[in-house]
C-alpha positions as CSV (number, residue, x, y, z in Angstrom):
1,X,166.3,-33.8,-58.8
2,X,165.6,-32.9,-62.3
3,X,166.6,-29.4,-63.6
4,X,165.4,-27.5,-66.5
5,X,167.2,-24.3,-67.2
6,X,166.0,-21.4,-69.3
7,X,167.6,-18.1,-70.3
8,X,169.8,-17.4,-67.3
9,X,167.4,-19.1,-64.8
10,X,167.5,-22.5,-63.2
11,X,164.2,-24.1,-62.6
12,X,164.2,-26.9,-60.0
13,X,161.6,-29.5,-60.7
14,X,160.3,-32.0,-58.3
15,X,160.6,-35.6,-59.5
16,X,156.8,-35.8,-59.3
17,X,156.3,-33.6,-62.3
18,X,155.0,-35.6,-65.2
19,X,157.1,-36.0,-68.4
20,X,154.3,-34.2,-70.3
21,X,154.8,-31.1,-68.1
22,X,158.6,-31.3,-68.4
23,X,158.2,-31.5,-72.2
24,X,155.9,-28.4,-72.2
25,X,158.4,-26.5,-70.1
26,X,161.2,-27.4,-72.5
27,X,159.0,-26.2,-75.4
28,X,158.1,-23.0,-73.6
29,X,161.9,-22.1,-73.3
30,X,161.8,-21.3,-77.0
31,X,158.9,-18.9,-76.6
32,X,159.3,-15.1,-76.4
33,X,158.6,-13.4,-73.1
34,X,155.3,-12.2,-74.5
35,X,154.3,-15.7,-75.6
36,X,155.2,-17.0,-72.1
37,X,153.1,-14.4,-70.5
38,X,150.1,-15.2,-72.8
39,X,150.5,-18.9,-72.1
40,X,150.7,-18.3,-68.3
41,X,147.6,-16.1,-68.4
42,X,145.7,-18.7,-70.5
43,X,146.7,-21.5,-68.0
44,X,145.7,-19.5,-65.0
45,X,142.4,-18.4,-66.6
46,X,141.6,-22.0,-67.4
47,X,141.9,-22.8,-63.7
48,X,139.7,-20.0,-62.7
49,X,137.1,-21.0,-65.3
50,X,137.2,-24.6,-64.2
51,X,136.7,-23.6,-60.5
52,X,133.8,-21.3,-61.4
53,X,132.2,-24.1,-63.4
54,X,132.8,-26.6,-60.6
55,X,131.2,-24.2,-58.1
56,X,128.2,-23.7,-60.4
57,X,127.8,-27.5,-60.9
58,X,127.9,-28.1,-57.1
59,X,125.3,-25.3,-56.6
60,X,123.0,-26.9,-59.2
61,X,123.3,-30.3,-57.6
62,X,122.6,-28.9,-54.2
63,X,119.7,-26.9,-55.5
64,X,118.2,-29.9,-57.2
65,X,118.4,-32.0,-54.0
66,X,116.9,-29.1,-52.0
67,X,114.1,-28.7,-54.4
68,X,113.3,-32.4,-54.3
69,X,113.0,-32.3,-50.5
70,X,111.3,-28.9,-50.4
71,X,108.7,-29.5,-53.1
72,X,107.1,-32.8,-52.3
73,X,103.6,-34.0,-51.4
74,X,104.5,-34.7,-47.7
75,X,105.7,-31.1,-47.3
76,X,102.8,-29.5,-49.2
77,X,100.8,-29.1,-46.0
78,X,103.3,-26.4,-45.0
79,X,102.9,-24.4,-48.2
80,X,99.9,-22.5,-46.7
81,X,101.2,-22.5,-43.2
82,X,99.7,-19.1,-42.4
83,X,96.2,-20.4,-43.2
84,X,96.8,-23.7,-41.4
85,X,97.9,-22.0,-38.2
86,X,95.6,-18.9,-38.4
87,X,98.4,-16.4,-38.9
88,X,97.4,-13.2,-40.6
89,X,99.6,-11.6,-43.3
90,X,99.0,-8.2,-41.6
């Protein structure tokens, strides 16, 4: 197992962690505590933003597919269903 140790702490790293991440961790060891906290917040925020954007993208795709099925000539006969079936609006 690969180990990267920082100021008084040992960080056990799984062998599946990429060399790029290991390099970033080695670089982060030289950061102040405040810099590390800022970096951690930025990394976490980037995940939250990515997830929110992904959710919005999936919603837009689903809505487009729904609109395609909903608003089509074959379905148009149901647009005025109350009139077609003699139902009053009260």
